[in-house]
MOPAC internal coordinates of N, CA, C and O (Angstrom, degrees):
PM7 1SCF
backbone

  N    0.0000 0     0.00 0     0.00 0    0    0    0
  C    1.4587 1     0.00 0     0.00 0    1    0    0
  C    1.5300 1   108.92 1     0.00 0    2    1    0
  O    1.2310 1   120.88 1   -66.66 1    3    2    1
  N    1.3095 1   115.92 1   113.34 1    3    2    1
  C    1.4600 1   120.29 1  -179.37 1    5    3    2
  C    1.5186 1   110.27 1   -80.63 1    6    5    3
  O    1.2310 1   121.09 1   -41.26 1    7    6    5
  N    1.3072 1   115.53 1   138.74 1    7    6    5
  C    1.4558 1   120.28 1   178.63 1    9    7    6
  C    1.5214 1   108.97 1  -106.44 1   10    9    7
  O    1.2310 1   120.90 1   -51.71 1   11   10    9
  N    1.3187 1   115.88 1   128.29 1   11   10    9
  C    1.4533 1   120.59 1  -178.79 1   13   11   10
  C    1.5294 1   110.16 1   -66.33 1   14   13   11
  O    1.2310 1   121.01 1   -44.67 1   15   14   13
  N    1.3133 1   115.68 1   135.33 1   15   14   13
  C    1.4574 1   119.82 1   177.29 1   17   15   14
  C    1.5204 1   109.11 1   -73.45 1   18   17   15
  O    1.2310 1   121.13 1   -51.55 1   19   18   17
  N    1.3222 1   115.45 1   128.45 1   19   18   17
  C    1.4569 1   120.24 1   179.03 1   21   19   18
  C    1.5156 1   108.19 1   -96.87 1   22   21   19
  O    1.2310 1   120.67 1   -57.29 1   23   22   21
  N    1.3178 1   116.32 1   122.71 1   23   22   21
  C    1.4558 1   119.74 1   178.45 1   25   23   22
  C    1.5166 1   108.33 1   -95.82 1   26   25   23
  O    1.2310 1   120.62 1   -50.44 1   27   26   25
  N    1.2940 1   116.43 1   129.56 1   27   26   25
  C    1.4525 1   120.66 1  -179.06 1   29   27   26
  C    1.5263 1   109.89 1   -63.60 1   30   29   27
  O    1.2310 1   120.08 1   -56.96 1   31   30   29
  N    1.3391 1   117.44 1   123.04 1   31   30   29
  C    1.4620 1   119.49 1  -176.92 1   33   31   30
  C    1.5305 1   113.71 1   -69.17 1   34   33   31
  O    1.2310 1   120.15 1   164.96 1   35   34   33
  N    1.3180 1   117.33 1   -15.04 1   35   34   33
  C    1.4668 1   120.11 1   179.10 1   37   35   34
  C    1.5239 1   110.15 1  -123.38 1   38   37   35
  O    1.2310 1   120.72 1  -147.16 1   39   38   37
  N    1.3372 1   116.22 1    32.84 1   39   38   37
  C    1.4623 1   120.29 1  -172.81 1   41   39   38
  C    1.5274 1   113.29 1   -60.59 1   42   41   39
  O    1.2310 1   120.05 1   155.21 1   43   42   41
  N    1.3290 1   117.51 1   -24.79 1   43   42   41
  C    1.4666 1   119.38 1   179.65 1   45   43   42
  C    1.5223 1   111.86 1   -79.27 1   46   45   43
  O    1.2310 1   120.56 1   158.87 1   47   46   45
  N    1.3346 1   116.53 1   -21.13 1   47   46   45
  C    1.4543 1   118.37 1  -173.50 1   49   47   46
  C    1.5129 1   114.63 1  -118.85 1   50   49   47
  O    1.2310 1   120.01 1  -166.79 1   51   50   49
  N    1.3136 1   117.58 1    13.21 1   51   50   49
  C    1.4620 1   120.75 1  -177.91 1   53   51   50
  C    1.5299 1   108.53 1  -125.60 1   54   53   51
  O    1.2310 1   120.36 1   -24.22 1   55   54   53
  N    1.3076 1   116.92 1   155.78 1   55   54   53
  C    1.4640 1   119.43 1   178.42 1   57   55   54
  C    1.5219 1   110.35 1   -62.17 1   58   57   55
  O    1.2310 1   120.44 1   -29.23 1   59   58   57
  N    1.3158 1   116.77 1   150.77 1   59   58   57
  C    1.4575 1   120.82 1  -178.90 1   61   59   58
  C    1.5222 1   111.38 1   -63.70 1   62   61   59
  O    1.2310 1   120.36 1   152.70 1   63   62   61
  N    1.3133 1   116.91 1   -27.30 1   63   62   61
  C    1.4612 1   120.56 1  -179.74 1   65   63   62
  C    1.5104 1   109.68 1  -124.28 1   66   65   63
  O    1.2310 1   120.58 1   -50.16 1   67   66   65
  N    1.3375 1   116.51 1   129.84 1   67   66   65
  C    1.4538 1   118.73 1   174.10 1   69   67   66
  C    1.5238 1   107.91 1   -92.26 1   70   69   67
  O    1.2310 1   120.55 1   -16.13 1   71   70   69
  N    1.3261 1   116.56 1   163.87 1   71   70   69
  C    1.4616 1   119.17 1   178.99 1   73   71   70
  C    1.5233 1   110.92 1  -105.55 1   74   73   71
  O    1.2310 1   121.52 1  -140.25 1   75   74   73
  N    1.3120 1   114.69 1    39.75 1   75   74   73
  C    1.4557 1   121.47 1   176.62 1   77   75   74
  C    1.5260 1   109.77 1   -58.07 1   78   77   75
  O    1.2310 1   119.97 1   -52.11 1   79   78   77
  N    1.3443 1   117.67 1   127.89 1   79   78   77
  C    1.4650 1   120.56 1  -176.79 1   81   79   78
  C    1.5259 1   114.01 1   -77.47 1   82   81   79
  O    1.2310 1   120.25 1   175.18 1   83   82   81
  N    1.3414 1   117.13 1    -4.82 1   83   82   81
  C    1.4599 1   119.57 1  -177.39 1   85   83   82
  C    1.5245 1   109.90 1   -79.49 1   86   85   83
  O    1.2310 1   120.58 1  -102.15 1   87   86   85
  N    1.3179 1   116.50 1    77.85 1   87   86   85
  C    1.4625 1   120.37 1  -175.13 1   89   87   86
  C    1.5197 1   112.84 1   -69.22 1   90   89   87
  O    1.2310 1   120.20 1   167.13 1   91   90   89
  N    1.3505 1   117.22 1   -12.87 1   91   90   89
  C    1.4581 1   118.86 1   177.70 1   93   91   90
  C    1.5292 1   111.21 1   -83.08 1   94   93   91
  O    1.2310 1   120.66 1   176.25 1   95   94   93
  N    1.3414 1   116.35 1    -3.75 1   95   94   93
  C    1.4582 1   119.98 1  -179.97 1   97   95   94
  C    1.5285 1   109.39 1   -73.89 1   98   97   95
  O    1.2310 1   119.75 1   -50.51 1   99   98   97
  N    1.3403 1   118.07 1   129.49 1   99   98   97
  C    1.4673 1   120.14 1  -178.45 1  101   99   98
  C    1.5223 1   112.94 1   -63.78 1  102  101   99
  O    1.2310 1   120.26 1   162.28 1  103  102  101
  N    1.3319 1   117.11 1   -17.72 1  103  102  101
  C    1.4617 1   120.31 1   179.70 1  105  103  102
  C    1.5155 1   111.69 1  -103.42 1  106  105  103
  O    1.2310 1   119.69 1  -167.85 1  107  106  105
  N    1.3220 1   118.20 1    12.15 1  107  106  105
  C    1.4649 1   121.46 1  -175.27 1  109  107  106
  C    1.5223 1   111.38 1   -52.77 1  110  109  107
  O    1.2310 1   120.85 1   -49.94 1  111  110  109
  N    1.3160 1   115.98 1   130.06 1  111  110  109
  C    1.4573 1   120.67 1   177.69 1  113  111  110
  C    1.5149 1   114.28 1    92.95 1  114  113  111
  O    1.2310 1   120.07 1   167.11 1  115  114  113
  N    1.3281 1   117.47 1   -12.89 1  115  114  113
  C    1.4567 1   118.89 1   177.48 1  117  115  114
  C    1.5209 1   109.13 1   -82.05 1  118  117  115
  O    1.2310 1   120.85 1   -25.05 1  119  118  117
  N    1.2918 1   115.98 1   154.95 1  119  118  117
  C    1.4595 1   121.59 1  -174.01 1  121  119  118
  C    1.5235 1   112.19 1   -58.01 1  122  121  119
  O    1.2310 1   121.05 1   -88.06 1  123  122  121
  N    1.2959 1   115.60 1    91.94 1  123  122  121
  C    1.4645 1   127.47 1   178.28 1  125  123  122
  C    1.5233 1   115.45 1    49.30 1  126  125  123
  O    1.2310 1   118.99 1  -167.76 1  127  126  125
  N    1.3421 1   119.54 1    12.24 1  127  126  125
  C    1.4622 1   120.42 1   172.84 1  129  127  126
  C    1.5176 1   110.11 1   -62.37 1  130  129  127
  O    1.2310 1   120.93 1   143.17 1  131  130  129
  N    1.3348 1   115.82 1   -36.83 1  131  130  129
  C    1.4600 1   119.18 1  -178.70 1  133  131  130
  C    1.5233 1   110.56 1   -63.73 1  134  133  131
  O    1.2310 1   120.38 1   142.81 1  135  134  133
  N    1.3283 1   116.88 1   -37.19 1  135  134  133
  C    1.4585 1   120.55 1  -179.43 1  137  135  134
  C    1.5208 1   110.11 1   -64.05 1  138  137  135
  O    1.2310 1   120.82 1   130.69 1  139  138  137
  N    1.3203 1   116.04 1   -49.31 1  139  138  137
  C    1.4573 1   120.21 1  -176.83 1  141  139  138
  C    1.5257 1   110.80 1   -65.53 1  142  141  139
  O    1.2310 1   120.43 1   138.64 1  143  142  141
  N    1.3315 1   116.78 1   -41.36 1  143  142  141
  C    1.4596 1   120.02 1  -179.86 1  145  143  142
  C    1.5211 1   111.37 1   -62.38 1  146  145  143
  O    1.2310 1   120.35 1   134.40 1  147  146  145
  N    1.3332 1   116.94 1   -45.60 1  147  146  145
  C    1.4598 1   119.78 1   178.87 1  149  147  146
  C    1.5209 1   111.13 1   -67.96 1  150  149  147
  O    1.2310 1   120.19 1   143.47 1  151  150  149
  N    1.3253 1   117.25 1   -36.53 1  151  150  149
  C    1.4589 1   121.30 1   179.93 1  153  151  150
  C    1.5287 1   109.80 1   -60.73 1  154  153  151
  O    1.2310 1   120.58 1   145.90 1  155  154  153
  N    1.3308 1   116.50 1   -34.10 1  155  154  153
  C    1.4597 1   120.63 1   179.27 1  157  155  154
  C    1.5229 1   112.58 1   -73.51 1  158  157  155
  O    1.2310 1   120.14 1   165.34 1  159  158  157
  N    1.3345 1   117.35 1   -14.66 1  159  158  157
  C    1.4633 1   120.63 1  -176.26 1  161  159  158
  C    1.5187 1   114.12 1  -109.69 1  162  161  159
  O    1.2310 1   119.92 1   161.63 1  163  162  161
  N    1.3153 1   117.76 1   -18.37 1  163  162  161
  C    1.4612 1   120.12 1  -175.69 1  165  163  162
  C    1.5185 1   110.80 1  -126.84 1  166  165  163
  O    1.2310 1   120.97 1   -20.69 1  167  166  165
  N    1.3252 1   115.75 1   159.31 1  167  166  165
  C    1.4599 1   120.53 1  -179.35 1  169  167  166
  C    1.5251 1   112.68 1   -95.90 1  170  169  167
  O    1.2310 1   120.27 1   168.47 1  171  170  169
  N    1.3249 1   117.09 1   -11.53 1  171  170  169
  C    1.4588 1   119.67 1  -179.20 1  173  171  170
  C    1.5290 1   110.01 1   -63.79 1  174  173  171
  O    1.2310 1   120.29 1   -35.26 1  175  174  173
  N    1.3136 1   117.05 1   144.74 1  175  174  173
  C    1.4699 1   119.66 1   177.26 1  177  175  174
  C    1.5273 1   111.07 1   -61.71 1  178  177  175
  O    1.2310 1   121.10 1   -29.67 1  179  178  177
  N    1.3164 1   115.50 1   150.33 1  179  178  177
  C    1.4658 1   120.68 1   178.64 1  181  179  178
  C    1.5227 1   110.98 1   -54.77 1  182  181  179
  O    1.2310 1   120.28 1   136.90 1  183  182  181
  N    1.3258 1   117.07 1   -43.10 1  183  182  181
  C    1.4623 1   120.09 1  -175.41 1  185  183  182
  C    1.5220 1   111.03 1   -61.89 1  186  185  183
  O    1.2310 1   120.07 1   144.13 1  187  186  185
  N    1.3290 1   117.48 1   -35.87 1  187  186  185
  C    1.4639 1   120.32 1   179.83 1  189  187  186
  C    1.5252 1   110.52 1   -71.22 1  190  189  187
  O    1.2310 1   120.81 1   138.30 1  191  190  189
  N    1.3179 1   116.05 1   -41.70 1  191  190  189
  C    1.4652 1   120.34 1  -177.66 1  193  191  190
  C    1.5213 1   112.54 1   -77.38 1  194  193  191
  O    1.2310 1   120.81 1   144.50 1  195  194  193
  N    1.3195 1   116.06 1   -35.50 1  195  194  193
  C    1.4581 1   120.47 1  -172.57 1  197  195  194
  C    1.5195 1   111.62 1  -128.26 1  198  197  195
  O    1.2310 1   120.12 1  -115.77 1  199  198  197
  N    1.3369 1   117.37 1    64.23 1  199  198  197
  C    1.4618 1   119.98 1  -175.13 1  201  199  198
  C    1.5250 1   113.52 1   -67.04 1  202  201  199
  O    1.2310 1   119.75 1   162.45 1  203  202  201
  N    1.3201 1   118.08 1   -17.55 1  203  202  201
  C    1.4620 1   120.45 1  -176.37 1  205  203  202
  C    1.5185 1   113.56 1   -94.08 1  206  205  203
  O    1.2310 1   120.14 1   174.73 1  207  206  205
  N    1.3314 1   117.33 1    -5.27 1  207  206  205
  C    1.4587 1   119.76 1  -177.59 1  209  207  206
  C    1.5220 1   110.87 1   -85.15 1  210  209  207
  O    1.2310 1   121.09 1   -10.98 1  211  210  209
  N    1.3045 1   115.53 1   169.02 1  211  210  209
  C    1.4608 1   120.33 1   178.81 1  213  211  210
  C    1.5236 1   108.30 1   -77.94 1  214  213  211
  O    1.2310 1   121.80 1  -103.49 1  215  214  213
  N    1.3153 1   114.15 1    76.51 1  215  214  213
  C    1.4651 1   120.97 1  -167.22 1  217  215  214
  C    1.5250 1   114.03 1   -62.55 1  218  217  215
  O    1.2310 1   119.81 1   146.93 1  219  218  217
  N    1.3238 1   117.97 1   -33.07 1  219  218  217
  C    1.4611 1   118.41 1  -177.77 1  221  219  218
  C    1.5236 1   111.86 1   -65.46 1  222  221  219
  O    1.2310 1   120.77 1   136.60 1  223  222  221
  N    1.3294 1   116.14 1   -43.40 1  223  222  221
  C    1.4617 1   119.46 1   178.29 1  225  223  222
  C    1.5174 1   110.82 1   -64.78 1  226  225  223
  O    1.2310 1   120.61 1   139.29 1  227  226  225
  N    1.3127 1   116.44 1   -40.71 1  227  226  225
  C    1.4584 1   120.49 1  -178.01 1  229  227  226
  C    1.5257 1   110.51 1   -67.55 1  230  229  227
  O    1.2310 1   120.48 1   134.84 1  231  230  229
  N    1.3277 1   116.69 1   -45.16 1  231  230  229
  C    1.4645 1   120.46 1   179.38 1  233  231  230
  C    1.5246 1   110.45 1   -60.32 1  234  233  231
  O    1.2310 1   120.73 1   136.75 1  235  234  233
  N    1.3169 1   116.20 1   -43.25 1  235  234  233
  C    1.4603 1   120.30 1  -179.97 1  237  235  234
  C    1.5275 1   110.63 1   -63.37 1  238  237  235
  O    1.2310 1   120.51 1   137.52 1  239  238  237
  N    1.3227 1   116.63 1   -42.48 1  239  238  237
  C    1.4581 1   121.29 1  -177.94 1  241  239  238
  C    1.5251 1   111.70 1   -67.06 1  242  241  239
  O    1.2310 1   120.75 1   147.68 1  243  242  241
  N    1.3309 1   116.17 1   -32.32 1  243  242  241
  C    1.4630 1   119.76 1  -178.02 1  245  243  242
  C    1.5267 1   111.60 1   -92.94 1  246  245  243
  O    1.2310 1   120.43 1  -176.26 1  247  246  245
  N    1.3117 1   116.78 1     3.74 1  247  246  245
  C    1.4493 1   120.73 1   175.15 1  249  247  246
  C    1.5107 1   114.74 1    74.06 1  250  249  247
  O    1.2310 1   120.27 1  -150.82 1  251  250  249
  N    1.3186 1   117.09 1    29.18 1  251  250  249
  C    1.4653 1   119.71 1  -179.04 1  253  251  250
  C    1.5168 1   110.86 1   -99.33 1  254  253  251
  O    1.2310 1   120.10 1   180.00 1  255  254  253

């Protein structure tokens, strides 16, 4: 099963590593890939799930 590569929509303006606490995420530490992947699987808001990430850039990039 091939997994589509997720390109960070704000990769030029965000730190290379996010501080997402979800260490069980296979993409943990990659430039907001973990945020987008989890967002696609859960209904909780990004801010609740990922309070340590650069939420404003991510929200803007995802159109929220």
